[in-house]
N, C-alpha and C positions, 0 to 999 in steps of 0.2 A: 683839570683832569690829573690823576695821579696813577701810580703803578703799585700793584700789590704782588709781591713775590711769594708764591706758595711753595714752601719747602717740604720735602718728603718727611712726614712725621715718623715717630717711633711706632711701628705697627706690630710690634711683638717683642716679648722679652728675649734679650740676647740677639736680636736681629740687627745686623750692621748694614745691610744693603738689601735691595729688592730689584727684581727684573721687571722691566716694562713689558707686559704681555700684549696690551692693546691700548691704543689711544681712542678716546671718544670725542676728542676735539682736535682742531688744527688751528694754525695761525689765521686770524681773521674771524673765527667763530665767536658768536655771542653766547656766553654761558651764564646761567642763573645761579643764584646761591643754592647750594646743595645739589647742583647739577653734576653729572658724571664727568670726570676728567680723564682718568686712565685706570686700567687694571694692573696691579702690581703683584708679582708672585715672589714669595719668600720660600724658605726651605719647608715651611709648614702649611701654607695656605695661599690662596689668591685673594687679595683685598682690593675693593673698589675705592678709589680716591674721589672725594667729592669737593667741589669748590666752596670755600668759606665766604666768597663774595660774588657779586654779580658784575659783569663787565665784558670786555672784549679781549680774547686771547691774543697777545702780541708776540710771545716767545714760548717755546717748548723745549725741553731738554731731552735729547736722545730720540732714538727710534725704537720700535718694537724689537726686543732682543737685547737692548742695552741694559746694563746693571747700574743702578744709581745708589749712591751712599745715603744713609739716613742723614737728614739735615741739609742735603744739597737742594738747590733750586730745581723745582720740577716744572712749574708753569709761572709765567708772568702775565698778569691780567691788568688791563687798563681800566681804571675805575673812576667813578665820580669822587671828587675830593682829593685828599693828599696821598692816599694809599698807606702802606705801612712804613713807619719812619726808618726802620733799620735798613730798608732797601732803596733809599733815595739814590745812593751811589750805584754805579753799574754792578749788577749782581755777578758774583764769581761764576766761572764755568762749573757746571755740575760735575762731580767726580764720576766718571763713567768707566766701568771696568769692562774691557773688551774680552771676548772669548776667542781662543784659538785652539785648534785641534792639531796636535803633533803626532807623528808616528811613534808608537811605543817601540822599545827595544825588542829585538828578535826573541830574547829569552822570555818575554812576557806573552808569547803566543800571538804577537802581531796585533794586540788589541789597541784601540785608539785611546790616547790619553788626553783628557780635556783639562787644560790649565787656565788659570786666571792671571792676568798681568795688568798692572795699572797703566792706563793709557797716558801718553805724555800730555802734560798740561797745555791746553790750547792758548795761543796768544790772545791778549785782550782785543776785542772788536767793539765797534760802536754800540752804544746801549740798545738801539732798536733791534739789533740782531745778536745780542749777547748769547742767547741760548738757542739760536736757530740751528737745528740739527744738520749735521753734515751727512752726505750719502754714506751708507754703511758699505764695508768692503764687499759684502755679498748681498746683492739686491734680490728681493723676492719676485720682482717682475720677470716675465719671460724674456729670454734673450734669443736673438735670431741665430740660427746655425751659421757658422762661418764658411760652410761649403758654398761654392757659387751656385746660384739658382739658375737652372737651364731655362732658356727662353722657350715658352710653350709654342708648339707648332700650330699654325692657324688651322682651324677646322671649319668645315662647312656648317652654316647655321641650320639648326633643326627646324622643322616645321612646328607650328604651334601645337603643343600637347594638351589634349583635353583629359583632365583627371580631377577627382575630388580633392579637397584639402587634406583629407585623411590619407589618401594614397600618396599625395605629394610629401606629406610629413614623414610617412613611413619610408619612402624612397630616399629622402634626405638623411634620415637616421641610418639607413643602410649604405649610404654613399653611392646610390644608383642614379645615373643620369637618365632621366625619363626619356630623353631623345633616343636612347639606345634600346628601349623596350618596345617591342612590337605588340600593338593591341590585338586581341583575338577577334573583336567584332566592333562594328560601328565607329571605329576610330577613337573610342574612349578607353583610357587605361583603367583597369580595375585591379583589386588585390590579387585576383587569380593570375593576372598577367605578370605581376611582380613575382609570385610564387613560381611560375613557369620559368621566368628569367633566372631566378636563384637556382632552381633545379638544374637548368642547363649549365650554369657556371660550375655547380658542384660536380657535375659529371665530366668536367674537363673542357667546357666551352670557354668563351671569352670571360676573363676575370677583370673587372674594373679595378684600376689602381686604388690603393687605400689612400685616404686623405692624410697628407703629411702634417704632423704636429710640430710644435715648436719646442726647442730645448728650454729648460726652465731650471733656475737655481732658486731653492727655497731655504731660507734661513731656519736653522734648527733653534727654536726659541721656546720659552714657556715650559709646559709639561713635557713636551717631546724632548727638550734638552735635559730636563731632570731625569727622564727615563734613560737617555743615552749615557749620562754621567753615572747613574747608579748601576746600569748593566755593565758598563766598561769596568767600573771599580770591582764589581762582583766577579767578573770573569778574570780580571787581572790579579786579584788578591786571594780568591778562593780556589783551591784545587778540587774541582767538581769530580764526582763519579756518579754514574747512573746505574739504576737497577730497575728492571722491568719484569713483572710477573703477570701471568694470565689468570683471570678470575672467571668462574662460571656464575653469572648473575641471573640465571633463569629463575631460581626460587625467589631471589630478591625482587625481581621485576613482577612476579606474581603477587608477592606480598604488597608491594607498592600499589599495584592496581586495585587490590582489595581495600586498602586503606583509603585510596582516593575515591572509590565508589561511595563511601559513606562519610566523606569529609564535611558535608554540609557547607557552611560559609567559611570554613578554614581554607588556607591557601593550598594549592595543589602541591603534592610532594614530588620532588625530583629525586634523582640519585644522590645529590649532594648531602641532604640531611642525614641519610643513612651512612654515607661514607664518613662524614664529620663525627657522628656519634661513635662509630667504630674506632676512629682514630683516637678520640678522647678516652675511650675505654682502655686503649693499649698504652698511651703515653706514660702513665705512672710506672709501667714496667720498662719503658724505654725513655728515661728522662734525658738522655743525651740528644734526643731528636727535638725536644721542646726547649730549645736553648738559644742563647746569643753568645757569639764569640767576639770578645774585644781583643783583636790581634795586637794592638799597641800595648795594652796592659798585660796581655797574656793571661786573660781571665775568661773562663766559661761560666755563664750564669744559667743555671737550670731552673725553670719556672714550675711552680706548683699548679698554676692556673693555665688554661689553654686559651690564649687570645689568638684566635685563628684568622689569619689573613685570607681574604677571598679575592683573588685576582679577577678584575672585571674590566672588560673592554668598553671604553666610552668614546664619544666623538673626538675628544681631545687626546686620547691615548690610553694606555694601560694604567689603571689605578688599583690600589689594594685596600679596600675598606676592611675593617676589623670587627669580627664578632667577639665581643668581650665575654669572658667566662663561658665559653662554648660548652664546657663540660657540665654546666648546670642547666642546660636547656634540653627540652625533649624535641622530638622530630618536628612537631607543629610549630614550636617556638623558633626552632632553627629556620624552618621554611619562611616564617614571617620576617625574621631578621635578615635573611638572605635577600628577599624581595625588597625590603625597605632600603638596605644599604646599596644594592645594585641600582635602584632608581635614584637614590641621592647622588651616587657617583656619576650617573649619566646626565642628570640635570644640573650638576654643579653645586648642589645644596649641601653636600657632605662637609661636615665641620672637621677641623684639624684633628681633634682627638679620635675621630672615627676613621682617620687615614694613617694612624701611626700606632706603634706599640705592639704589633703582632709578634708572636713567638714561633709560629710555624705557619706555612701558607699552603693553600690548595689552589691549584690553577686548572681550569677546565675549559675546553673549547666546544663542549657539548657534542652535537652530531658531527662537527668538523674536526673532532679530536684526533683523527688519524689512527694509525696502527700503534705507534709508540712515539713518545716525545722525550726530549731531554731538557726540562725546564731549567731556567737560570735561578739560582738561589736569591731570595730577597734579603740581602745583607742588612743587618748582622746575624740574621737567622742562620741555621746550619742545615736545614732540610726543607724541601718543597715536594709536594705530592701532586701528581697530575693524572686523573682518570682520562681514558681515551674513549674512542667511539665503540658502541656496542654493535657486534655483528652476530649473525646467526650462522652456525657451523655444525655439521654432523660430527658427533663424538661417540666414542665407546663409553657406555654407562652401565655399571654393574647394578643389577636389580636386587631386590630382597632375596631372591632365590639363588643369588650368586652367579647368575648367568649374565654375561655382557651382551648388550644390545646397542645398535646404532640409533641414536636419537638426535633430534634437532635441538641444539642448546644455544643460549644467548651468552656470548663470550665478550669480555672486556679486559683489555690490558691496563694495568696501573703502573705508571712510571714514577720513580723517585730520583731526585738528585740530592746528594749529601756533600757536606764539607768534610773531606777526608782528613783534615787536621783534628776533627772532633769525633767524627762518626766512622767506625770501622765497617768494612764490607760485611762482616759477619753480623753486626748489629742491624744493618739495613735489610739484609736477607731474612734474618729472624723476624724482624718487624713485619716484613711483607708476607711471610708465611702465616703469621698469627692473624694479620689483617685478612688474608685469604679465607681462613677458617670462619671468621665472623661474617664476611660478606656472603659466603656460600651457604651459611646456615643463619638466615636473618632472625630466627627466633632468639639467637644468642645476643644479637644487637638490641632487641627489644626487652630482654630480661634485665632486671634491675641489678 
């Protein structure tokens, strides 16, 4: 028997290290050739590491959340034969970069600063445990509360309760002790008895104590850590200012409904394709918004094409897939690309070029958009636009005869956050007013 040391390969141009996002094996597992070992995240993408050999895993380097240098040992596998020659001697400890969060200075608005520091080199240990991971400072497992737990008072045992499995499950979900519920008839508890019990509690009757949960510490790793780092850097380095304007989208919603009624097999149009089309029409007039600011070099790059970032919520966290050359796409093409990119972001199939290179971003929470938002700029961009929830409201509307009447209208606020180093308040306000004209007269959006 021999040992094969699998070192973290070069998984991208210019990549010096990668973070362990998840392990698919542990010490003692048997792994086949091309079997999954671990998921590693770089600045650009998440890459799945596969085993080049078959054997038994005897050592692993680090835990989820640790950062491993390219070329460092990742996994040691016991194999048939001699293994790889260069690793007959005990393998050196993988270079692990630990993350720590320090309080930022008060003049930076109290934002958190995430720094990296090389961990002190571990002392050599016997070969069988050379890469055995040490417990991380912050474990993801739940920890018990340090408060003393009071001894429960003895209670009289309840008589046997007759209830169906569905009633028992519902009671358990609601935290109700079935022994405290009085059945209405024949001694068998039904859903109606639970309803009566809940109604009595809501009116001021006996309230069962809520079930106590456990304190939990969760390591901030993977995509969630990238988001934290990017948001902290954006708020720390960019002087944000926000501008919110009210839009009457009644006519736009009517136009959207008419187009969807005859869409055939084309994707359903939402508000976003209209908003993106209007933004693309205006950006040539406001090039300072479609830009990147390199604060180290002191250079602003204004882009001729609109590579529009579309903030999308995924199970792993917020991602920003990019619609390339959005200015060249019509409403239906935009709707198709929005759907494709959103799905790719959610299922993890989005490729690195689809998640980078945006020049301006739109972020929308859909029906949960709230009255107004102050979105954080996607650095190094200088502007981000956020449509909010559509609400119906009575408004004074002047008719063709010049007489004002009260009508029910659909109203939506649109929020903007801008980098005040590059964008003046006058520029943002002027852009918002021109955008308002387009949104409130949708024929202008559709005109060539």
